N, C-alpha and C positions, 0 to 999 in steps of 0.2 A: 406627372406631378408627384412630388414627394409627400407621402401621407404617413404620418406617425400619430399615435394616440396623443392627444393634447397634454395629458399628464406627463408623458415621457418628454415631450418637447419642453414643457415648462420646467421640468426638473433639470434638463440639460442647460437651458438658457440661464437659469438662476445661478449656475456654477461659473458662468463667464464673468471675468472681472469687469468692473465699470470702466467706460472710456474716459469719463471725467471723474476725477477723484472726489469732487465736491458733490456729485449726484449719486444717489442710491438707485438701485434698480426699481423701476416703477412700471406697473402695467396699467394700460387703459384701453378702452374700446372706442370706436368711432367709425364714421363713414368716410371713405376716401373721396375727397372732393376735387383733387387735382393730381396729375402725374407729370412732374417736371421733366423727368428722364427715366431711364430704366431702373435707377436705384434711389430715386428721390420722389416721395409722394407727400401730399398734404392730407392730414386726417382731421376731420372736425370731431373733436373729442366729445363723447356723449355727455359726460358728467359736467365738464366746464363750459361746453358750448363754444370753445375757442379752437381755431385752426392750429394745428401743430405740424410743422414741416419735419418729416422723418427721413433720414438718410439710412438706407439699409446697411446694417452692420456686417462687416467681414466680407463684403462683396464689392466689386467695382465693375459697372457696366461701361461699354464703350461710350464715348462722348457722342452727342447727337450728330456731330459733323464727321464722325468716324464710320467706317463700315460696321454695320450691325447696330449702330447707335439708335437709329429710329426704330429698327425692329425690336430692340430691347424695350424702348419706351412703349411701343404699341402692345407688346406682349404683356408688360406689366399692367398697362391700362385694361387690357382684355381680361385679366385675372383679378383685378381688385377695384377698378374705378366704380364708384357709386355703390360699393358693397361695404358691409360692416366688417371690420378687421379688429384683431387684438394686437396691440403694440407692446412689446416688452422693451422699455427704454433702459439703456445701460448708461446713459450720460448724454453729453452734448459735445458737438465739435466746435472748432474755433469760430464758425459762422452762427453759432447758437441753434443749430439744427439738432433735433433729437437723433441720437444714434440708437437704432433698435432693430429687433427682430420682428417681422410681421407675420402673423398667423392668419391665414384666410379662413372663411367660415367653415369649410369642410375639414379644417385641421392641417392644411398644407402649409409648409414653411416657405414663404415667398422667397426669402434670401437664397435658400438651398435650391429651390425650383429653378431660379434664374441660372444658377451655375450648371445644373443638370441639363437645362435646355440649350446650353452653349451660348448664352447671352450675357454672361458675366464671368469675370475672373474671380477666383478665390483671392481675397486681399491679404496675402501672407504677412505683409507689414503689420497689420493690425490684428491678425488672428493666426499667428504662426503655428499654433498647436491644434488647429481645428481639423482633425482627421476626417470627419464627415465631408467637409467642403473639399478637402484635398482629394478624397476618393471620387467625389462627384466630378471634379474638374478633370481628373485623370481619365475617367470613363468617357466624358464628353470629348476630350482630346483624341483618345483612342478610336472612338466611333466617328470622329470628324463631324460632330454635331455643331450647328450654328457657326459661330465665328471661327471655330477650329477647322472649318472646311477651307478657310483661306490658307494659302501657302505660307504666309508670314504675318499672322495677326499681330497687331501692335497693342500692347497693354495700355490702358487709358492713362496710367500715371506717366508712362514714357511719352505718350502723345501730348499730354498737358505740358510736360517739361519742355519738349521740343517746340511747342507752340509759344511758350513763354520766352524761350531763348531766341527764337526767330523774331518775336516782337521787339525784343531788346536790340537785336542786330539791326532791324529796320529803322530804329530811332537814331542810330548813329549816322549822321549825315556828314559827308565830307565837306570841309571848308575850303573854298577856292579863293585864291587871291589873283592879282594880275600877273604874278610870276608863276609860270608853270612848274618850275623847279621847286619853289616854295610849297605849292599845292601838293605836289607828290610827297614831300617830306611830312606834311601834316597828315595826309591820308595814311602814310606808313606808320606814323606815331599812333594814330587811332587804332590801327589794326593790332598793335602790340599792347594795348591797354587791357 
């Protein structure tokens, strides 16, 4: 587990730019009441009493249907479910989930700990300058920890893209008529669209 003094973590986190320009960095505490997958949890905020879905910032765990997806979910649950955590919210994503860093009771940074455990990728697209996550991922790769033990691990963003394009391809249904020659022409036209 990655342990750093809370003051150092907070100082580093407050220097990260907000994901949503409309939202300022906001910190809150609460109890984790659900773990949707390795990088998404629901926190019942202590002050408001309302549940807040939190997508872990700068990391991306495998989807549940991918190799290591369920392991990532189980690992996250074992480290934070039904525990008080501190969330440093940097903004919201397009699904209105909070994007944030999660600090566990002992001061561990959940986001970084997932990368170190080989159960998440450093999400370069959204955190290109995060040297700490880069180093943790490099170490996990070198040591073949978790998903890096696979010969060719598939990044979750590539997996989601392929799944989406496969679904689009499946919706393309060939149109058949009574004329076999005409049917072949229609199918060929659909392939080139």
